[in-house]
C-alpha positions as CSV (number, residue, x, y, z in Angstrom):
1,M,68.3,69.3,97.7
2,S,66.9,66.2,99.1
3,S,68.4,63.7,101.1
4,S,67.4,61.0,97.6
5,A,69.7,63.0,95.7
6,W,72.9,61.3,97.0
7,C,73.7,59.0,99.0
8,A,76.7,58.5,102.0
9,I,79.1,56.3,101.3
10,P,82.4,55.0,103.4
11,G,85.8,56.0,102.8
12,G,86.0,60.0,104.0
13,V,88.0,61.8,101.9
14,T,89.8,58.4,100.2
15,A,86.5,58.0,99.2
16,P,86.5,59.8,95.5
17,Q,88.5,58.4,93.1
18,G,92.1,58.6,93.1
19,Y,93.0,59.6,96.3
20,E,94.8,58.1,98.9
21,A,95.4,58.9,102.9
22,H,97.4,58.0,105.9
23,G,98.3,59.1,109.6
24,V,100.9,58.0,112.2
25,S,101.8,59.1,115.6
26,A,105.8,61.2,115.1
27,G,105.7,61.7,118.6
28,I,103.9,64.9,118.7
29,K,101.1,64.2,121.1
30,L,101.4,62.0,124.4
31,H,100.6,58.2,124.5
32,G,101.7,57.3,121.0
33,K,98.7,58.9,119.3
34,R,98.6,60.0,115.3
35,D,100.0,63.2,114.8
36,V,100.5,63.6,111.1
37,A,98.4,63.0,108.4
38,L,99.1,63.1,104.1
39,I,96.2,62.9,101.7
40,V,97.6,62.6,97.7
41,S,96.5,62.9,95.1
42,R,97.6,60.8,91.7
43,Q,97.3,63.0,89.7
44,P,97.7,66.6,89.7
45,A,94.2,68.3,91.2
46,L,92.9,72.0,91.2
47,V,92.0,73.0,94.5
48,A,90.3,76.2,95.9
49,G,90.9,77.1,99.9
50,M,89.8,79.4,102.4
51,L,92.0,80.2,105.4
52,T,91.7,82.2,108.6
53,T,91.2,85.6,108.8
54,N,93.2,86.1,111.8
55,K,96.0,88.6,111.6
56,L,98.5,86.3,113.0
57,A,97.7,83.7,110.8
58,A,100.2,81.1,111.0
59,A,103.5,79.9,109.1
60,P,101.5,77.2,107.1
61,V,98.8,79.9,106.2
62,L,101.0,82.4,104.7
63,L,102.3,79.1,102.9
64,C,99.5,77.8,101.7
65,R,98.4,81.3,100.0
66,P,100.6,81.3,97.7
67,I,99.5,77.6,96.3
68,L,95.4,78.5,96.5
69,R,96.0,81.7,94.0
70,R,98.3,79.2,91.5
71,G,95.4,76.6,91.7
72,K,97.2,73.1,91.7
73,A,97.8,71.0,94.5
74,Q,98.7,67.2,95.0
75,A,99.3,66.6,98.0
76,I,98.7,68.1,101.9
77,I,100.5,67.7,105.2
78,A,98.6,68.4,108.4
79,N,100.3,67.6,112.0
80,S,98.5,68.4,115.6
81,G,99.7,69.2,118.9
82,N,101.4,72.2,117.1
83,A,100.2,75.0,115.7
84,N,103.6,76.5,113.9
85,A,101.8,80.1,114.7
86,C,104.0,82.7,116.7
87,T,107.6,81.1,116.1
88,G,108.8,83.6,113.5
89,P,111.4,82.7,110.5
90,Q,112.0,79.3,112.3
91,G,108.9,78.5,112.2
92,M,108.8,79.5,108.6
93,Q,111.3,77.4,107.7
94,D,109.9,74.8,109.2
95,A,106.5,74.9,107.5
96,K,108.7,75.3,104.4
97,T,110.9,71.9,105.4
98,M,107.7,69.9,106.0
99,I,106.8,71.4,102.4
100,H,109.9,70.2,100.9
101,A,110.5,66.9,102.5
102,T,107.2,65.8,102.1
103,A,107.7,66.5,97.9
104,E,111.2,64.9,98.3
105,T,109.0,61.9,100.1
106,L,106.7,61.6,97.0
107,R,108.7,62.5,94.2
108,I,106.4,65.6,93.4
109,D,106.9,69.6,93.0
110,P,107.5,71.2,95.8
111,H,104.6,73.7,94.6
112,L,102.2,71.1,94.4
113,V,102.3,70.5,98.5
114,L,100.3,71.9,100.8
115,V,100.8,72.2,104.6
116,A,98.4,72.9,107.8
117,S,99.2,72.4,111.7
118,T,97.4,73.1,114.7
119,G,97.4,73.0,118.7
120,V,99.2,75.0,120.7
121,I,100.6,78.3,119.9
122,G,103.5,79.6,120.0
123,R,106.1,76.2,120.6
124,P,108.9,75.8,118.3
125,M,107.9,72.8,115.9
126,P,109.6,69.2,116.2
127,I,110.6,69.4,112.6
128,R,112.6,66.4,112.8
129,R,109.8,64.0,114.2
130,I,107.9,64.7,111.2
131,V,110.0,64.6,108.5
132,A,111.1,61.2,110.0
133,A,108.2,60.1,110.4
134,L,107.2,61.0,106.8
135,S,108.7,57.6,105.6
136,D,106.1,55.7,107.0
137,L,103.4,57.4,106.0
138,A,104.2,57.8,102.4
139,L,104.0,54.5,102.7
140,G,101.5,53.7,104.5
141,L,98.8,55.7,102.1
142,N,95.9,53.5,101.2
143,A,92.9,54.3,99.4
144,H,91.5,53.1,103.3
145,G,93.3,56.0,105.2
146,S,90.7,58.5,105.9
147,R,90.4,57.4,109.4
148,A,93.9,57.2,110.6
149,A,94.2,60.8,108.8
150,A,91.1,62.3,110.5
151,E,92.8,61.2,113.9
152,A,96.0,62.4,113.0
153,I,94.2,66.1,112.7
154,M,92.5,65.9,115.9
155,T,93.2,68.2,118.7
156,T,91.0,68.1,121.9
157,D,87.9,66.6,119.8
158,L,86.3,63.6,121.2
159,A,85.0,62.0,117.8
160,V,86.5,61.3,114.6
161,K,84.6,63.9,111.5
162,E,84.8,61.9,108.1
163,T,81.7,62.0,105.7
164,A,81.4,61.0,101.9
165,V,79.0,61.1,99.3
166,E,78.3,60.0,95.9
167,F,75.4,61.5,93.7
168,A,74.8,62.1,89.6
169,V,75.2,65.3,87.8
170,P,73.7,66.3,84.5
171,H,76.6,65.7,81.8
172,P,75.5,67.9,78.7
173,A,76.7,67.0,75.5
174,R,79.6,69.9,74.0
175,C,79.2,71.1,71.1
176,Q,82.4,72.5,68.6
177,G,81.6,75.4,66.1
178,G,77.9,75.2,67.0
179,Q,77.5,72.2,65.0
180,A,75.0,69.2,66.9
181,P,76.2,68.0,70.1
182,L,78.9,65.3,69.8
183,A,77.6,62.9,72.4
184,P,74.1,63.2,73.6
185,A,73.3,64.4,77.8
186,T,73.9,61.7,79.8
187,R,74.3,61.7,84.4
188,K,77.9,61.2,85.4
189,A,78.0,59.8,89.3
190,L,80.4,62.2,91.3
191,R,82.1,61.3,94.8
192,I,83.1,64.1,97.9
193,G,84.2,63.4,100.7
194,G,86.1,65.4,103.4
195,I,87.0,65.0,107.0
196,A,87.6,67.8,109.9
197,K,88.8,68.7,113.1
198,G,87.4,71.3,115.9
199,S,86.3,71.5,119.2
200,G,87.3,74.9,120.5
201,M,88.1,78.4,119.2
202,I,85.8,78.2,116.8
203,N,83.6,81.7,115.4
204,P,82.7,82.0,112.4
205,A,84.7,84.1,110.4
206,M,86.3,81.5,107.8
207,A,87.0,78.7,108.3
208,T,87.2,77.9,111.7
209,M,88.7,74.8,112.2
210,F,90.2,71.9,109.4
211,A,88.6,70.6,106.7
212,F,90.2,68.3,103.8
213,L,87.6,68.1,101.4
214,T,88.4,65.3,97.8
215,T,86.2,65.4,94.7
216,D,86.8,63.4,91.7
217,A,84.9,65.4,89.5
218,A,86.1,67.4,86.7
219,I,85.3,71.1,87.5
220,T,86.5,74.8,85.9
221,L,88.9,76.5,89.1
222,P,86.2,79.8,89.0
223,A,83.3,76.8,89.4
224,L,85.4,75.1,91.6
225,R,86.3,78.1,93.9
226,A,82.0,79.3,93.7
227,A,81.0,76.0,95.3
228,L,83.5,76.3,98.0
229,R,82.6,80.1,98.7
230,Q,79.2,79.3,99.0
231,A,79.2,75.3,100.8
232,V,81.1,77.5,103.2
233,A,79.2,80.5,104.4
234,H,76.4,77.5,105.3
235,S,78.6,75.6,107.2
236,F,81.6,76.0,108.3
237,N,81.0,80.2,108.9
238,A,77.8,79.3,110.2
239,I,79.3,77.0,113.7
240,T,80.1,78.9,117.0
241,V,81.8,77.2,119.8
242,D,83.0,79.9,121.9
243,G,83.3,82.8,119.3
244,E,86.6,82.5,119.2
245,M,88.7,82.7,115.9
246,S,91.7,80.4,115.7
247,T,95.0,81.5,113.7
248,N,95.3,78.3,111.9
249,D,91.9,77.6,109.9
250,T,92.0,76.2,107.1
251,V,89.5,74.5,104.4
252,L,90.9,72.7,101.1
253,L,89.4,71.2,98.6
254,L,90.8,69.0,95.8
255,A,89.3,67.9,92.5
256,N,91.3,65.5,90.3
257,G,88.9,65.2,87.6
258,A,89.0,61.2,87.8
259,A,85.2,60.6,87.5
260,G,86.2,61.5,83.4
261,H,83.9,63.5,81.9
262,A,84.2,66.9,80.7
263,P,84.7,69.8,83.4
264,I,81.6,71.5,85.5
265,Q,81.8,75.0,84.0
266,A,79.9,78.5,85.7
267,G,76.5,78.2,84.2
268,D,76.1,74.4,84.1
269,T,73.0,72.7,85.7
270,A,75.7,70.0,87.1
271,L,77.4,73.4,89.2
272,G,74.4,73.7,91.4
273,T,73.9,70.1,91.8
274,F,77.7,69.4,92.6
275,T,77.3,72.9,94.7
276,R,74.8,71.2,96.7
277,G,76.4,68.3,97.3
278,L,79.1,70.1,98.8
279,T,77.3,72.0,101.0
280,H,75.8,69.1,102.1
281,V,79.2,67.3,102.9
282,C,80.5,70.8,104.8
283,E,77.9,70.8,106.4
284,T,78.2,67.3,108.1
285,L,81.3,68.3,109.1
286,A,80.4,71.5,110.1
287,K,77.8,70.1,112.6
288,A,79.7,67.5,113.8
289,I,82.5,70.0,114.9
290,V,79.4,71.5,116.7
291,R,78.4,68.1,118.8
292,D,82.4,68.0,119.5
293,G,82.6,70.9,121.5
294,E,84.8,71.2,124.4
295,G,82.4,69.8,127.5
296,A,79.3,70.1,124.8
297,S,75.9,68.5,125.8
298,H,73.7,70.4,123.4
299,L,73.6,71.3,119.6
300,V,71.7,74.6,119.7
301,T,70.1,75.7,115.9
302,V,69.9,79.4,115.8
303,E,67.3,80.8,113.0
304,I,67.1,84.0,112.3
305,R,63.4,84.9,110.4
306,G,62.2,88.5,110.0
307,A,65.5,90.4,109.5
308,I,65.8,93.3,107.3
309,S,69.1,92.4,105.3
310,A,70.8,88.9,104.9
311,H,73.6,91.1,107.2
312,D,71.7,92.1,110.3
313,A,70.6,88.0,110.1
314,Q,73.5,86.7,110.8
315,K,74.4,89.8,113.2
316,A,71.4,88.5,115.0
317,A,72.1,85.0,115.0
318,R,76.0,85.8,115.9
319,G,74.6,87.4,118.8
320,I,72.5,84.3,120.2
321,A,75.3,82.0,119.8
322,N,77.9,84.0,121.2
323,S,75.8,84.5,124.4
324,L,77.3,83.1,127.2
325,L,73.8,83.7,129.1
326,V,71.9,81.4,126.4
327,K,75.0,79.0,126.3
328,T,75.0,78.3,130.1
329,M,70.6,78.6,129.7
330,V,70.6,75.6,127.5
331,A,73.3,74.0,129.6
332,G,71.6,74.3,132.9
333,R,68.7,73.2,130.9
334,D,67.0,76.2,132.2
335,P,63.8,78.0,129.8
336,N,64.7,81.7,131.0
337,W,64.3,82.8,127.6
338,G,65.1,86.3,128.4
339,R,68.1,85.8,127.9
340,V,67.5,84.8,124.8
341,A,65.4,88.1,123.7
342,A,68.6,90.4,125.9
343,A,70.9,88.9,123.5
344,V,69.3,89.8,120.2
345,G,68.3,92.9,121.6
346,A,71.8,93.6,122.0
347,S,72.8,92.1,119.3
348,G,72.4,95.7,117.2
349,A,70.3,94.0,114.2
350,H,67.4,95.9,113.7
351,L,64.0,94.7,115.2
352,N,60.3,96.0,115.8
353,P,59.2,95.4,119.7
354,G,56.2,95.1,119.0
355,R,56.8,92.3,116.1
356,L,59.2,90.5,117.8
357,T,58.4,86.8,117.7
358,I,60.9,84.0,120.1
359,A,60.4,80.5,120.2
360,L,62.2,77.4,122.2
361,G,62.2,74.3,120.4
362,G,59.0,75.2,118.8
363,I,57.4,76.7,121.6
364,P,56.5,80.2,121.2
365,V,57.8,81.9,124.3
366,F,57.6,85.0,123.0
367,H,55.1,86.8,120.6
368,H,54.5,90.6,118.7
369,G,56.0,92.1,122.1
370,R,53.7,90.0,124.7
371,P,55.0,87.0,126.8
372,V,52.9,83.7,126.5
373,R,51.9,81.7,129.2
374,V,53.5,78.7,128.6
375,N,53.4,75.3,130.8
376,P,57.3,75.8,132.1
377,L,57.3,71.6,132.3
378,H,56.9,71.9,128.5
379,L,59.6,73.9,128.5
380,K,61.9,72.1,130.2
381,R,61.0,68.8,128.1
382,I,62.8,70.9,125.3
383,F,66.8,70.4,126.9
384,E,66.1,66.5,127.3
385,H,66.5,66.1,123.4
386,S,70.5,66.8,122.1
387,D,69.4,69.2,119.8
388,V,67.7,72.2,120.9
389,P,65.9,75.1,118.4
390,I,65.9,78.8,119.0
391,S,63.4,80.5,116.5
392,I,63.5,84.6,116.2
393,H,61.4,86.7,114.1
394,L,62.9,90.2,114.1
395,G,59.7,91.8,112.3
396,V,61.2,94.1,110.6
397,G,61.7,92.3,106.7
398,T,62.1,89.1,105.2
399,S,66.1,88.2,105.5
400,H,67.3,85.0,106.9
401,A,70.5,83.5,108.6
402,R,71.3,80.0,110.9
403,I,74.1,79.6,112.8
404,W,74.5,76.2,115.1
405,T,76.2,76.6,118.4
406,C,76.2,74.5,121.7
407,D,76.1,74.9,125.5
408,L,78.6,75.9,127.6
409,T,79.3,74.1,130.3
410,E,81.9,73.4,133.5
411,D,83.6,70.9,131.4
412,Y,84.5,73.3,128.7
413,V,86.4,75.1,131.5
414,R,88.2,72.1,133.3
415,I,89.5,71.4,129.5
416,N,90.6,74.4,128.4
417,A,92.2,75.7,131.9
418,K,94.3,72.4,131.7
419,Y,94.9,73.0,127.5
420,T,99.0,73.4,127.8
421,T,99.5,71.4,130.8
């Protein structure tokens, strides 16, 4: 999808029609920082989502699953500072209390309320503080509340992550009983917006952070689910900061149909356009997460080509992206490409040593099994840029994969050594 196919617009998760959001401090985090967010559609919406595959999934994740199976929701209540994970029966009761208290405050069905939590694992939830904050949270809901909500879901994040786009999709004329179309085909303007959080515990194994997405598109539930699966595969499942998977990873997408058009269905040309727009929003948020990786100073794009299969391409890309030696190579601005070669060889992906090619920053350093003589100063200049591309051709097929990661600095160790203190 070319950049001319859509335009960036302000508003984040509240940019699409019919959504409001807000974020307040409930006292979960120190220094009065926002720590509870609420996102609401003015009317019930279809919902699709993807949740962590961690076997110790947090209570909110468990409660989201049946709602996602039903496919309808109207509100998302989320907090930071406490993950409500590994907290036993009381944690489950606290998550249910968040849902029911939110539903009562908004005067909606509790079956339409999704819940999400992030923060420290294993600590009791300060549920009374959250419930006490709901009144102010609901009163503050507004169509410009995306940033406040985005701030409220941050943990070790240094930057707010929000984005939105507007684009036109084909709006095909519908026929009835084989008759002529009721109206000529048109194009309809749609919006997709979102907020995200994530800085550590990021690894491509579904979905590896929070992302709350909204659209005013009218779309069938199967089409919505298919679009989200594809978008996540090319964005949130294609990033890694430290190879760690959280117990709370959650991606949720609400579609309220407020744009007012016939629902997009599987097979419609509009579905492809919608999916590409959604993927763009998700990629923007995903790369923002990696750029904001704990202690990170470089965004690293690992591109694999010439793989025997898509699975093998992913395997090679993850092997390089999660290699501590590759990540510290970038942090130290040391073009030691032998670490890349070792990582791809250890990844388990099929490769042809005689056809293997490696390039740093677009400069070939290893070609068809032989090192390339390169001026070391030219290689070191690659790290003067915040974006560092690493490209590998495995020489055994036509499949490819791409993963975004970041370098590993001393600040990552410092941040995580003091996370709970």
